[in-house]
Each structure stands twice: as C-alpha cells, then as structure tokens.
C-alpha positions, 0 to 999 in steps of 0.5 A: 530531483523528482521523487514520485512513484506508483506501484500496484500490489496485494495488501498484506496487512495494515495498521493505523500508521502504515500498510505492507504491500506484496509485490513481485520483482523482476525475478518473479519473487515476492517482496514486501514494501512498507507504505506509511499513510495519514490517519484519514487515508489509513481509515479509508484503506482499513474500511474498504480493503481486505487482505490480498486485495489489489491496490495501487499506491501513489507516493514518494520515497523516504527514509526512516530517521536513524537508519537507511530503510526506505519506505513509501509515503503514501499520497493516494490509494486506488482500490483495484479490487471491489468489496463483495456485497453479501447476496450480490452477484 
C-alpha cells in the first residue's frame, strides 16, 4: 500500500516538533492539520516561514501512539510565499 500525500495550506503556527496548517475542505470550511517534522526541517520552517505563509507539505499519514488521531509526518516543505525584504520591492 502506498502512503504518501501532498497538501498546500497556510501556516498557523510551528513548534520544535510540529506545525499546524490551515486548509479549506470541499465545503470551503477551514480545518487544521498537524504535521510533525524533524529538528532540522523545523528549524528551516521557523527561519523562513511566518504565520499565514502558504506552504506545500509532502509526507505520509501516521497515527499517534495510544489514540486514533491522524497526523502528517513531513518529509519535505516547499515555501510558496517568499519572505519580504526590508526596503525591497
């Protein structure tokens, strides 16, 4: 069985272990998705992304130990919103 996915959404917040991304479902309702990530990837996301930036996430689905909550194990992040440079156009 193949377990891979790619999503695009807005970054809501990030910690050292995971980030929360806002998505719109088929009814155009906002929902949140938890994406876990490694330390190095987490550092890059926190360095280059801000709240409400649009990002793409590639990964696979997993469950937390002890419950049935799904989350995405992040393998790659694509920064789709560029960071504004002070004094730049």
